[in-house]
LOVO-892508 format. One record per atom (N, C-alpha, C): x, y, z. Coordinates in steps of 0.05 Angstrom, whole numbers, plus 5000, padded with zeros to 4 digits. Layout:
N
XYZ...
This chain:
714
752873952961755673922977757774052955757573972924759374012903759274292901757074502901757274732898759274912920758474892947759575002964762974922960763674662958766574582951767774712934766174752911767674932889767475172894766075372909766275602921768375622937768775422955771675462969773775392956774075242934776075242917777175462900775075662897775475872886776276162909775176102930776276272953778976252960779775992970781975942985784476002968784676022941787376092931787376422937785676562937785876852945787076892972785776752988786176733019789676643020789976413009792876353008794476553000794476662974796276792961796877122982794577212982794477483003795977373029795477153047796477153064799177083063800176913043802876853044804977103032802977303014804477533005805477703030803377713048803877833069806077733090805977483088808277353104810877413095810777413070813677473053814577693054812277913058813078213063814478243087813278123102813578143129816478043140817477823124819977743121821677883113820878023094822978213080823478473098821778563109821078783127822778763150822778473159823978443189827078323178827078243154830178183149830577883156830177763183831477603196828977513214829377243219827477163245828277273271830577373273831477453298829877793305829177913285827778143286824578063303823877873295821477803317821677763345823777813352824577753380824678053394824478273378824778513390822278723378821878873397819379033389821079343380823579343387824779623379826179573357825279763334825879723305828779813303829679943324832580033316834679823326834079643337835379403340835179163326833579153301832878993282835879043260836478803248838478803229836878943203834578913200833379103174834279393180833779513202834479773207837579823205839079593215842679613210843379613179841679463161842479463134841479773121839279813128837880133118839680313130840680353149842380503161845280483152846080313140848480223125848180373097845880323084845280403054845380713053843780783074843681143079846581193085848081093097851081213104852581213079852180983066853680923033852981233013850081233015849281452999850081713008850281823032851381983039854282063038855781813042858481873035859381843007857881742990857781792965857782132951855282192965854682452957856782642974857782622988859682783001862182752986863782562981865382562965864882672932862582602922862482732897862483062896860583122919860583482923863383552926865183422941867683452950869583472920868883302902871283272879869683472861867183522856865783752835866784042847868084032871868784322883871484392874872884172863875684232852875784422832875984642831875384822805878384902798880284872812882685022802883884922772885385052761886184972738887984692735889084662757890484412756889784202759887084162765885583892760885383782735885883502732885283332709884083112714882782982698882082702695884182592675885382382682887582252672886481982658886282002632885181682621886881442623889281542626891481272631891081152653889781292682889081242705886481052705884781222690882381022680882680822668884480782656884580542633886480282649887880412662889380192688888380142708885480222717884880242739885180282765887180542759888480642787886480862796887580982822885781152835886281412824884281562821884381862807886682072825888882172810890382342826889782672825888182702797887182922793889583052778891582892768893483012753894282872727895483032713896682932683899282742691898282492691900482302695900882142667899982122653900281942630900782062603900382362604900182482579897482522565895482382570892582352559890482452582890882692585888282822606886783012597884983082611882783222599882383462625882283722623881583912640879183822656879083892686877083792703874883952692875084222689872584392682871584372657873184292632872184182611870583922610871083782626869683532629867083552639867683722666865283762681862783922659863784122646861384232627860484152604862483892598861183722572859283562585859883412608857483262621854983372626854583602627852483722623850783812600852083762574850883802550849583512542847683622523846383302514848683172487847782932499849882772477848582742453850082752429849282742401851382622385850082522363852082372348852082522319854182532301854582622274856382512258855182432238857082302217859782482212859682722215861982802207864582792225863782682245865282542267866382302264866382152247867281932242870081942232871381722249874481722251875081572230876981612214878681442188881181352197881981112190884781032198886481062170888581172166890181232138892881072144892980852129895980732128897280872114900480892125902381032118903680842098906180942081907680682066909380562089910480692112911580552135910180352147907480332143905880182154904480252186904880502186903680652216901080682202898980742225896380862224896381152231895181292216894681572221891381582221890681822240887481822241886682072232884482122215883182362208880282362209878782532217876082532215874982572186872982402183871382402154871082642140870182822156869683092145871983212133874183192152876683342138878283142120878182852119878682722092877282822067874682872071872382912046873583192037874183422057874483662049877583632037879483482042881883492031881983412002880083212004880083041973878283331956876483491963875283661950876683921944878883971962880584181958883284131941883083851934885783751921888083691933887683721964890383701981891083381983888783211976889882911977888082821950889182631939888682501914888482251916885882081908885481761905886381721882887981511879889581401854887981161850887581071829886780741818888680611810888580361806890280191788890180231759892380251743891980341717890180151702888180321690886180201670883880121686883280131710881480061726878480241722879180461725876980601721875680631694877480561667876280591644875480301636876080071656874979861647871879791657871979991684868680001695867380181685868280421664866980581657866080781676867480871692866481041711868781301712867781511726869981741725870881761747873681971751874781971777872782121799871282301791869382411809867482191818866182041802864081891810865381671828868081541818869581381838870281471867870881711868871381841892868681851907866681901899863681951914863581641927864181451910863381191919865681111936867681181942869081111959868681211987867581501988866781662008864081522018862181442003860081352008860381082027862480932013862880672031864580702057865480902057867081002085865381042108863281312094860881392119859081172121858981002107856880722111858080482132860580492141861680282147862780052132861980102110862979852090865679832090867480012101870380002091871779952117870379752136872179732159874479592165875079422140877379262136878879472112878779662103880179842088878979792058879380052043878880052015879779921999882179842000883479641972882579351977880379261999879179021997876879061976876279281970873979321956873579451932876279651933876379831909878679801896879479831866882079831857883680091865884180121890885380311900888480271903889980471888893480441886894480551910894180831914895180961939893581221936894081401952893381681961895681821964895682051946897882251939897182501952899282711955898583021960898583141937898283361936897883551914900483611900902483451907905183481897905783241885903983011886904182761871905582581892906582581918907982441933906182231950906982021956904581791963904981871992902681902005902481912035901881742050899181602031897681392047897381172024897080862038896580652018893980542016892580632038890280512049888480692064885580682066883680802087882080612095881280642117878780482129877580612153874880522156873080662171874180592201875180702225875680592243873280642270871780812268869980852289867581032274864680932277862381072264860780932281858381132286859281412293860881442319861881692323863181772347862082002359862082012386860182252400862082472396860682682387862282952386864083012411866083092415867783172432868483442435867083652449867683962448870184042462871883872471873983872488876783722484878983822485880883682476883283602499885083472499886483372510888783572524890083582544891583752550894083772539894783982519897284002504897083922475894583842466893483762444891083912430891483942399889284002387886183842393886583582390884883392393885383102402883882962405884682712411886482552392885382582366886682512343889382522339890482862349891982982347894482802367892982772393895282602404895282312396893582222383894381962378896381912351896182152333897782142318900682262323901182462342903382522357904782322370903382122380905081912395904781632383906481462390905881162382905280982406904880762400904480592419906780492435908680532423911880462441912180712454911680932451912281172467910381302481907981292481905681412494905881232524905681452545904381292571902481172572899981252561897581132556897780882533897180682547898480482530895780322511893480482515891680392500891180482470889980352456888880452428886780722424885980752401884580972397881580882410881180682404878780592416877880562445880180492457880780532488881080772496882180962483881381262486878781332491877381302468874881362468872681312485873381032493872180872519872781042546874681102549875781192580874581462575874681622550873381932554870081912557868781662547866381652559865981572580867981412590867681382624867381612637869881762638870082022647867582172649866882192622864282312627861782262637861682022646859781822658860081912687863081962696863781932719862382212727862482442716861582672723859282722727857382532707854682492711853082362735855482182743854682032771855282202794857682332791858382532814856282772820854982832792852983032797850382962808849582692797846982562811847482532842850182412849850182392877850482572894851382802882851683072899848583202900847683152877844383212887842883052908843482802911842282592927842682672950844882832958845782932980843883152993841883262976840383482985837983382998837783032992835082883006835682893035838182873047838582833073839683113090838283293086837783543095836583503126836883723140835583693165831983703162831283763145828883783143827783563126829483373110828383213107828882893108830582913130831482643143831282653171831182413186832082363209835182283222836382273198838982223202840782463200842282523223844182753219847082603217848482763198851082673197853282913193855582833203858382993201860682853188861783023170864582903154866483123155868583033169870883263163873283103150874683293132877683153116879383303143880583143153882483203174884983303170885183313142887983473122886983743123884883793104884184023099881684163115881284073136879384143158877084223143876584113119873684153110871284053119869284093124866984033138864483983120863383723118860383683109858683593129855783733130854583643155851183723146849383663162846783733157845683843182847383913207845883993228847684263234846184393254847684653260849184613290849584333303851084293317853484353319854084433344857384543345859184293358860884223340862684043342865684053339867683843347870283943342870683833311873183913300873783843278874283523273875283363294875683063296872582933305870383113303868282983305868182813340870082893355869982693378867882873401867183063396865783273418863283373400861183303400858283443385856383483407855583763400853683823420850783723415848783613430846683473431847183173420849683083418849882793411849882613435848382433428847982223452848481873442851081783451851381533448849681323456847381413467845381173477842981183451843581353434841481263411843281163384841881063365842580943342844981123330847481113325849381213310851580983304853381143284855781003276858081223271860381173280862381273285865281203260865881323241868181143225870081393230872281273227874781463227876981293212877581423192880681283178882881503176885081383186887981593179889581393176892281513175894481353165894881113184894681183210895480933226892680703228890880753218889080533212889180423186891780213188892980133160891779863156890679733172889679453174887279463185884979263185882679173191882779223220885279093239884779083264884979393275886379553263886879783276884379983261883579943244881080053237878779993258878479713262876379633283876879843305879379893315879780043339878780383335878680373309877580653303874180663299872880473302870480443296868580433327867380553332865180553352862680463347860780243345858580203342856980123361855580293369853680273393850780313389848680123399846580143395845380093366846479913352845779793325845179523327843679403317843779173312845978953314845878783333848378523334849778493306847478453284848178423263850678603246850478833254852279063249854879053256855178863278857878853288859678623272858178453261859678283244860678373217859778653211860878783185862279003191863678953215865079263219867379283191868579053183870279143163868779233139866179243127864479293106864179593118864279713139863179993146866180123137868679983146871080163138872280133110870779903100871479883068869580153056867380153069864980403060866280653058867680703082869180973082871581053067872880783065875180763045875280843014872580683005871280682973870480942970869381082990866981282986868581542990870981562992872481802994874881812987875982022972879282062965881082162988879482163009881282323036882382123049885182053047886781893067886281943099885182193104884582193133882382333141880182193152877782353149876182133168873782303182872482213204869282223193867482063197865082123195863481973216860982163215858882063240855682133234854481853237851981943223850681783252848481983256846581863284843681993284842081783300839381953301838882073323838582303322838282493349835382443368833082403350830782353354829682113348829081933366828081643363825581663355823981903360820781923355820481923320822781973312822882093281820782193276821282523280819082733266818982793244821082713226820982703200819982503185818282573164816982333148818782213119820882073133822981983113822381683113824381533092823681263090823981143114825581203135826181103163824481073181822781313180819381283193817981093177817581053151815880863140816680603144819680573149820480283149819480223177819480363194819280253223816280243226814480423212811180373211810880133200812180073181811479763164812979583182815079623197816179363209813979343234812879543249810879463270808679363260807479413237804579313224805178993216807578973201808278703191808778493213810678623232810678443255807978303273806578563271803578473290802378243266802178253245801178083222802077843215804877833218806577593215805777323222805277313249804076983260801676973247799577163252796777063239796777023214798477203198797977123167799176803160801376743177802276483175800076253177799276353202797276133214794876113189794076363179791776343163792776223140795076243118795876173102796675783104797275723130797875473132795175333131792975413144790175363151789075313126789275613110787975573079789475393065792175293061793275123050792174833056791674743080791074523083787874503078786374733076783474643068783174613040785274753025785074702997785974472988787674373011788574073002786173872998784673943018782973713031780873783008779574013003777674102980778673972953781274002952782073902923781773602922782373432943782173192944778973092940777373252952774473202951773273232923774273392908773173502891774273302864776773222868777272992855776372762859775572632879774072412890771172442874770172612881766872622874766372722849767872912834767372982809766272762793764672822775763072652748761172432760760772472791758772252799755472382793753872212789751372272787749572202807748372382820746172382841743572322832742472122843739872002836737772082850734772062843732972172855732772072891733871832891733871712925736271842938737472002924740472142938742171902939742471732925744771542921746771672901749171592900750671652883751371442865751071492839751471352811754371362803756171182803759271182795759671042777757270882765757670732739758870882714757871092710758371252688758671582689761071642697760671932706759472142682758072372694756472542680758372742666758272772637760172932621758173152613759273382607758373632600759073652570758673912558758973952532761674022535763174152549766074202553767473922551766973752567768073502567767773332542765973382520766073242499767673382474769373602481770673682465773373562462775073562437777473412441779473532457781173312472782273372493784573602490785873632465787673802465786474122463784474042445783074332443781674452470780474302485780074352518782474512535784574312521787174442541787974732530787574752500788374942494786075252502784075152506781275352511781575452544783675272560783975342587786775462590788875372577791375432579791675762567790875792542791476052527789876252543787676282544786676492570787476512597788276252602789876342631792376492628793576382604796576562602795476862592793776922582792377162572791777312600790777142611789377372641791977422657794377222662796377252675798077492666798277462635800277692620798677972629795977972623794978272626794878332654794378202667795078242703797178332709799278192703801578332706802578572695801778602672802078852654801079122671798279082677796279242694797679292719798179092730799779102756802279322756803779222739805779372733805479682727803479752713803080022711801180162728800880022750799080132777801080182796800780432808802580512828801280562851798580532858796980532877796980302884796880202916796779992923794579842929791879942931789679842932788579812905789579942880788579812856790679602849792679602855794579382855792879132862792279142889791278892901788678822886786979002879784678872868785578742839787478892824788178762800789578452804790878472828791578202826789878002840787378042855785977942865783977802837783177972824782077952795783377702781785877732778787177602760787877302774788477282799788277032814785476892816783277002814781076932813780176802784781076952762780476892735781876582730784476662737785876412734785276142747784576192772783275982792781375852774779075992768776275922748777575732733779075842712780075722686781775442695783275472717784675182726782574942731780375062753778474862758777274712738776374922719774974832691776274612679779074672674780574472659780974192680781974302706782774022719779873862721777473972730775573812738774473662712774673832691774373642662775873402656778173482668780873222663780172962676779173102700778372882721775872692708773772822699771472682690772172532663774272642650775072482626776272232632777572262653779672032665777771812676775571872689773971692704771971572676770971732656769171582636771371502615774371492617775971392604775771442570775371742569774971832545777872042541779272032557781372272554783472172529783871932526785371852505783571792477780971682490779271652461778271892449777772082467776872402455778772542453781672422438783872592435784672622405785572842397785572882367788572732361790172652382792572562369792272252365789672112381788971882373787971912347785972072344784572092313787472132295789172262300791472312276793072022274793271842300793671582293793371452282790171442283787871232268788671282242788371562232788971602202790571462184793171342196794571212176793270922174792270842197790970552193788770542179786870772175784670792159785170802128787670952125788471012098789470712088791470572108791670272095789470132095787670102110784669942109783270022074783670312074782170302044784070282025786070282027788370212005787669862009787869742026786869442021784369382009782369482015779769472002780369541971781269741965781869821940783769531925785669501936786569281923784869071916783868951939782168791940779568761917778569001912776569081893777669091869780369131861781169121836782868831827783568651852783868401845781168221834779168291833776668131821776968151798776568031776776668031751773268041738771668281750770068271740769068481719767068491703766268691682765768951694765169001718764969291726767969381734769569191740772269341748773469371718773469181702774469241671773969521663770869611663769269861655770470091672771369981698772170241710775070321701776670091698779670111698779670291665777870131652778070311620777470621616774970691633774570961632776071121648777171021668779171201684782071221671782771011649784471031632784571201612781771271605781171481579781171761592780071781616781072021630783172121633785371941644788071991652789272031619788571941598789972001576789072201562786372311565785572631555787072811574787172761601788172961616790973051616792472801609795572831610795972941578794472841557794472951536794173271533792573391543791973721548794373791568795273671589797273751606799773811590799873611573802473631556803373871545800974011532800374271518801374511534801274441565801074671580804074621597805674501591807874381605810374651598809874771575811774941570811275211583809175281600808175521610808875541636809175741650810775781670809675681696807075661698805575471722805075181719806775051700806774841695806274621721808274671735808374531764805974561781804374791781802174791795799574671780800074691758797774571739798374251745800874151745801173861752799973761771800973901796799873831820796673851821795074061810791574031814791273831794792173711775791673521759791573261774793973301788794673031808792772931827792373211834789373211863787273191847786473211824783773161812784072891799785872751796786872431788785672251813786772381837785872231860782972271868781972471861778672491871777172381847778272391823776672141800777071851805779271801815780071521825777971451846777771541863776071561890772971561884772171731863769371701855768271491841770671411822769771211807770170911822771870911841771870701853769270651872767970831883765770911902763470841885763670881862760870851845760970501840763070441829763470161824762969941848764470031871763669911894760569861900758870071894756470101905754769951885755869931856754269821842755069501845756969371853756969071863756169061888755669231914753569111933750669111922750069311906747069291895746669011880748468931864748168681853748668441866750668441887750468191905747968211923746568441935744768421953742268341935741768401909739368301893739667961892742267901889742967561884741867421910742967591929741667401956739167401964737767621959734767651961733067441945734067441921732967271902733566971907735666921922736666651923734366571954733766741964731566631994732466802012735066892014735567082037734467362043731267332045729367532052731267752075732367622099732867822113735467922109736867922086738868072080739268332079740668522082740668812082743468902070742469062052744969172034745769412055748769442057750369612075749969912055748670052075747970382062750370572067751770512091753970722098755970742075756170512060758570532039757070632016754570742013753370821985752671121991753071251961752471521965749771651944748371791944746371881929744171671916744371641890742271431879742471191888745671121890745470831898744370841927744770961941743970901973740770931975739671081952736471091949735170781941737270671921736570441913736470181931738670251945738970081970737070071988735970281997734170312011731370232000730470281977728470161965727969821963730669711956731269381955731269311986731969422005731669302029728669292041727369592033724569552036722869302020723669291996722269001985722868741996725568682001725968472024724468402047724268682059722168702087719268612078718368752046715368632046715468302041716868252024716667922018717167742042718867892061719667722090716467672101714967962102712667962115710167832104710267782077708567602060708767402068711267262068711866942073710866912101711667072124710967042146707767022151706267232134703667222135701866912117703566892102702766622089702366352106705266302116706066122138704266192164703166362169701066402190698366332188697266312160694766302150694966022150696965832136696665602137696565452161697765572189697765442209695365452227694065652222691265742226689765512217689265482191688165282178688565012187691264922189692064682203690364652226690764842244689664862272686664782273685664992251682664902252681064672243682664532224682364262222683064032241685264092253685863872281683563912300683464182304680764202331677964092320677664162294674564082285674763682288676863662272677163382276677063212305678763372318678363242350675663242354674163442349671163502361669463312351669763202322668162972306669262742323671362672331672162412338671462332364670662492382669862432405666862342407665062512397661962392391662262132376663662122350663761852342664361642351666461682366667561442382665061312402663561532410661061472428658861292414658261422391656761292370657860972364659860962360661760672357660960502376661260562401660960442429657660392432656060562427653260512436652560292408653260332385652860112360653659822376656259802386657359572400655259442419654759632431652359522458650159412445649059492423646959412412647459172401649259112389649658852379649658632403650758712417650458512442647958492458645958602448643458532464641658292445642958152432641757952411639057962403638658182391636758292376635558052352633158062352631557832337630557932313630058242311629158332293631258342261631158212246633358282219633758532212631158682210631358882197633159062218632559042241635059222260637459102258637958902256640858832250641958912230640658922210641159052181642059362182639959482204640459782199643059822222643859662243645359732263648759632242648659402223650959382214651959632191649059732181650459962162651260172179649760222202651360482225653860382232654760162238656960082238658660132219658160132195660160052176660760412168658660542166658760812163659961002189659660902212660861042231664360942231665060712227667860642221669260802202667360852178668360952158668961282159666761412177667661692184670361652202670161502214672361522233674761442221675061352204677861292184677861522172676261732162676061942143677362182167676362202191677062392207680662302216681162092224683962052227685562152203684762042180685962112152686062412155684662592159684062872160686462932178686562862206688462952220691762882216691662682206693962582195695762782173693762832153694163022129694963282146693463382160693863612176697363592187697763382203699963372219702363342199702363242175703863212155704363542144701863662140702763962128704564132144704164072174705364272195708164092195708663912190711363762194711663712222709363542237709263452258708663162257708762972234708462762233710462612236710062382251712162252264713162002251715061912241715361642229716561452249715161192244716161002263717360732248
């Protein structure tokens, strides 16, 4: 019965996990419990959410493609608008703007960094900050355009040349060591031009490394030129240099996102998607679509379109200024009822996905049989499959869980019981195996560590496996191995609890007993030295001589580099020597005490051998054997004496019976009045001898009783 229960305990977790996973996956596919009520996938909230997501992707792609088509020279990306979070006007509004075409070309290039593009901040005598690339600053120093000047006598005091000092400052600037300014680290007085005029008082590493920027803002040679030409008070762009670089990087990311979004629009061509869409900019009359159907510019009349099939129509114009008017411009037919509650989300989607203020968007499914194998068709197939399997999987999951609980309880109750030959169960002492006798903490580690390793390895392998069948096999093996380890650990825990060895066989208990053991040994040592005997005096004298010689030689090594390690080793050696001397002296006393007791007559006394080692233990064994021999000899002697006494008693008793008969017969003869004097004489002799023999027999019996201790005093 126990083996089938264990097999069931290993199989049920697999069934539970896979059935529960199927239920969860079905729930994800159906998105809500209401989806169970319909067999039409197009009426489910899952389809509505998927349709919304795909419409968002299409609108983002259309908007990106519309933006990327702005190839005229008047289109700009203004960093001030990005910094302030304003809508892009594609115009230079803050004075810091980059050409649309320049940024588009830069976004297609590979990003790389260069130390030459480190930006330095130079402080003017007026306290303003001017910016210069590290490469330009280094070249100016080499050409003599700029000169680093040190405090009077500083270089001479350090013993360093002007050239070497300049190289040291350049090295600090290139390595970000001078982000707070050179004057905080070096004896820099000022920076002058070739005519000796002071132009800067300090230089600092502002940004490092910075991305190489192949383009310049409109009207300036570079971004640094713009920052040096304007001040924080006069520039429309209110940010600093760091903000400008950040927004420039954001502009580049925008182009990358637009390019990616425009490319994803190809995935929704008529050959790749079951969704048909049409978008029109009602102002420019520009149209984006993936169908050849004829339709009007406002998308109100499209050939082949049927409002009986899933679709959404969005229209935003100047009249739709609020959500109420926007709702009037939204027709939402043949979508799940869940979509009706998110009308505002649909309108926000159109407004946030395009820069057009007056536009219309229509997305629909023309053929509900879904002839194209896209994600919508795959999702519908999954929905139909999981909807069919949802209830059976839920039932199997619940039943397997209940069976597992019952099996769990049964194994908990019956684990550790021994089965007798008669079939009865003995619960007095649980049956423990080899694993159950391992230290509790060690057994837990042997279970938990492999389980963690199996789980980690299984998840890693599953993450690297893109095949569904292989992933399920890996998951099943992982669950099975973890289940095996769980039952090994859990059943061992139950057996330990029933056998009351969980705490008894614990390393923690052993560790907690160690201080008590040490205190006990220390007490024995103190008690040992408290007795003023010759052996203890001898021991103390010998140990004292040893310590004296030891520390005498250690004093000679005190001046060496390894004196501390030597002192530690000597201290440990002292402890070992003290323990050895103590054990030898203790063993000697145990032997002497045992010999004294045996000689005093305690023939059954045994010298404790577990406290002894080596020759002392062998001597104790021999002494204990001598005591056993003496005890056996005494016992044999007593046994012989008892046998002799019993023999005498028995013989005396056997003699006493006929002797009593003889005395009685003599007495009868006396009563016959015999006349023959000779006969009377013989009777008197017989009577005298018989009574004497009787007296002797009684004396022998009494002596026998006295020897055995059975004599009763009256």
